[in-house]
C-alpha positions, 0 to 999 in steps of 0.5 A, a space after each residue: 551781725 545777723 542780717 537778712 537779705 533785702 535784695 539779690 546780692 553776693 556776700 563773700 562766696 555766697 549768692 543770696 536772695 531776698 529774705 535769706 539770712 546770713 551773718 556779717 562782720 559789724 562794719 560790713 553789717 552797718 554798711 549793707 544796712 545803710 545802702 539797704 541791701 540787708 536789714 537786721 535779723 530779729 533776735 533768735 528767742 522770738 523767731 523760735 518761740 513764734 516756730 513753736 506756737 505754729 508747730 501742731 502738738 504731737 500726740 504719743 502714739 501707743 505701740 502694740 506689744 511685740 508678738 513673740 515669734 514662735 
């Protein structure tokens, strides 16, 4: 279960700050959401689509022909 920490906490051996994304077992995930230490993370396709929309389109650069060494 993918989660996002809502409070500073330790999960396993990792120290998490609010906003950090992590993976937990279903049992632990349900518990952390119930005690408001974490919230369910949004699905990846939506997040990647937003990131693509924010990334400026790159233009292909033309390279000048290489000069031969004489």
